[in-house]
N, C-alpha and C positions, 0 to 999 in steps of 0.2 A: 553646354553641356556634350554635346556628339564631339566636338572638338577635343574636350577634355579625356575623354572616354577613348579615343583614338590616339592621342600621345601616350595615355598610359599602355593600350595595348602595343604600341610599339617600344615603348622602352621596356616591358614585359619580355616582350618576343627576342631583341637583342640581347637581353641579360639571360634568357635561358639559352640563347644558341651560343654566348661565349660560356658560360657555364659548363655545356657538353664538349664544348671543344677543349677546356680546361681538362674537364675529367677524362676524354680521351688521351690527351698528353700525359697526364699522370701516369694513366693507366699503361701506356705502352712504353713509359720512361721507367716505369718499377719492373715490369716485367723484362724490357731489354738488356738492363743493367743491373747485376745483382754482385756489385761491388761497390765500393766508395774509397774517394778520397779523403784521406786524413794524414795532419800533422801535428805532431806533438805540441809543434811549438807555436800553433793556431792562435788566436786571440778573437774576441769578437770583430775586434778593428781592423783584421788581417783576413788578406785575402786564403782561403781554403778552410775558413772555418766551417765546421760541421758540428751538429749534437749527438748527442747518444740516440735520441729519437728517431734521427733521419738514418744513423745506421740501424737500428733494431728495424726500421720498417724496409730497409733497401738489401739486408742481406739474407734473406730468405731464410728465416728459420723454422718457415712452416714445413718445410721439405726437409731440412735440418734433423728433426726430430724423429723421421719416418726412417732415419739412418744410424742403424745400432752404433757405429763407431762415433757418431755426432751427438746422441741424444742426452748422456750425461755432461756432456759440455754445454749444451743449452739449457738442460735442469739447473744447472751450479749457475749460470748467468741469469735466469731468472729469477733467482734465491738472492744473489748479490745485488737485482737489482731492485727486487721487493725489500731488501733489510734497510738500503741506504739512497736509492736513486729513482725511486716512483716520481718526485715531483719535480726530477729533472725532466720527464718525456713529456710531450707535448700531448695534445687530446688524442689526436689520430694514434700515436705511439702507445698511449695506455691499453687505447681499445683494442689494437693489433698485439699486446701484451696477451689482455684477457682473451683474444682468441687462439692465440698459441699455447696459452695455459690450459684451454678448454680440450684442444686436440690433444695435448698431452695425457691430460686425464681420461679422456677417450681410449685412446692406444693401451693405458695400464690398464683399464677395466677390461680391455680385451683380451692383452696376452697375459695380464695377471702377472707380470713381471713390474720388478723397481715401485713396489708398492709403497715400502717406508720411504725411499726417497723421495716420492713424491706427497707423503703424509707430511715430513718436516718442509718441504716447500710450502705447501698450502699453510699450513701454522705460522711459519716465520710471515707469509705474506698477509693472514689474519691479523696477526697479532700488530704487524707496522700499521695496516690501514687502521685498525682501531685506536692506535694513538692518532693518526692523520684526521681522521673523520673528526677526532673533537676539538682538532684547531681548524676546521674547515673554515671558519670566518676570516681568517688569516689569509685565506686564497693559497694555501700550500696543494689544493689539489684542484686539477681542472675538471669542471662539470659540477650537475647538480649533487646535493647531498643525497639526494633519493636515490639516483643513480648508483652511487658508491654502496649505501646501505645495500640495493638488490644486488649488488655484485659480492658482499658478504656475506648475505644470505645463500649465493650461488657457491662460494666457497665451502660454507657448511655444509652444503648438499652434495658437494663433491667428496668433503671428508666423511660422510655418512654412508654414503655409496662405497667408499673404500674400505670401511671399516666391514662392511657387509658380504666383503668377497670371500666365496668360501673355495678354496684351492681344491680342484679336483685333481684325483690321482691319475697319471696316464694308463690306458689300458693297455701300453704295453707288456710283454709279458718276458723280456730277454733279459739281459744282462744288467744287471745293476749297479749304482755305486758301491754297495758295501758286497758285492761277488767279485770286486776286483783286489788284488794282492793289497796288503797294508802299504806296502812302498808306494805302490801308485796312488794310494788313497791319499796318504799325506802329502805325495808329492803334489795332487791337487790342490789340495787345502793351503799348500803355501802359496799357492797363486791369487788365493782370496787376499786383498788387501785392506779390508775390514773386520775389526777384531767380533762386532757384533754378528757379521756371517758365519764365522767358526763359533759362535755361542750356540747359534739358531742351527748351524749344523749338528752340533753337539747333542741336542735335545732330539734328535729325529730318531736315533737307536742307542741303546746302551753303547755299541762297539765303538761308534763314533766319538760319544762322551769321553771316551778315555782317550782317541785320539786326539781330540780337541782341547786337552788338557795337556799335551807334549809342550814342553819347555823351550826346547828347541823352535817348536813353530811360533810361539809368542816372542821369543828372543829374535828371531827373523824379523816380525813384524815388527818390533821396536826400531831395530837397526835399518829398518825400510825406512822409515818415517821419520824419525828424529836422529840427531845429531849424537857424538858421543857425549857431549858437552852437557846436552838437555839428558840425556840418561843420565850421568852423573850424579844431577841433582836432583832426582828424584828416584833414588834407589829404595827398595822395599825389600827386606828378607823375610821369607818363611819361617813357620815354627821349627825348622830343620836347619833354617841359618845359610840356606842357599836364595839366589834371588829369586824374588816371584816377579817372573816375566810378565803374566797376566796382568797383576793389579798395577804394575809399572804401566803397562799399554794404557788402561783406563784413564791412569792418574796423568800421564802424558798428555793425552788427547784432551784434556779439561784445561791444559797449561798451553800449549802448543799445536799451530795448525798441522794437519797432515800433511803427506806430499799427495799431489793431485796426478792423476793420469789419464790419460783420454786418448780413445783410438782414433781422433781426428780433433784439428782445430783451426781455427781462424787463424789466416797466415798475413804480414805486413810485410811488403815489398819495401826494402830499404832503399831501392833506387827511384820508385815512382811514388811510393808513402800510399800506395793502393791496399786498402783491407779487402780480406775475399777467402771464401771458402777454399781449400786446397783443390786445384785441378779446375778451378774457374777461369777464363779467359778474362785476360785484362790489359787495356791499350798500355803494356810494357815496352821500353826503347832498350834495356839490356840487351846484351848477346846472349845470356843462359839467366833467364827472368828465375829458374828452378832455385840457382845457387843464392838469388838474393831474398828469398822469404823468409821471414821469421816466424816461429810457431807464438802462439799469445795465450796465455792464460785467460779462461775468466777474467781475472783480477786485473790482468793488464790490457783487456779490454776496455773496462772500465775507466782504467786509466789513462786512457788515452783521450778522454773526453773530460777531464776536470780542469779547468784553466782556470 
């Protein structure tokens, strides 16, 4: 009995030591290298294969959400993963996904910005999980069903917190948006790329309501997001016989994807096939690494890992 206990103690001690070394190695590797090698022609059988989960764990999305130039990019990526890629993530990647999502929600609660964007993300994720949890017997999700039910309850709690946000009026007494000349107000409104933001802005004051109905404003918005061919297929005339660009915009977004714009994106080096955020050092052998980088949209990022 003593020999048996001694043997078990030695095995347990060796296992703890091995696990400790592995954990240290993983932590150092994760923090030292914030890039990943990926090749579009890779397969499970070929060298260079990597998964979406690996990329998601390695590319430092936790820090990216704190950068205003990268925030919308990460949120869009989280939404695309929620729609169709959750089952392709490993257990660790799924946990990392939820941790990053929690940080996103907390940032929005503190800053009171991008509320609608995160509401839509949470609703997309909750809808996907409702479908996947019903199929849990088919092993489409990693982990216990109770864990996923708890995560769904957490999402509902986050949604409630977002709904309870009360936007506080700033104490600043200086020049406001409506104090600017009309030409400047229109110029600023032309920088908005989402028609819903124009509608919301028009609800602030009667004068802004008039400006937000400007036909030229909606025409430029339609021409920015959609091609001439798409616009010609969805023409709508007003009672006066003129093109109703506002109605056309909302009809077009139901039929076609809008153009996406981001302050900063993930970059793929065409020379060494390394994926990283712009400005991240990676072991590239090209003479001018900056000229080899290609910006990836969130959908392009997802497509890299479809084999």
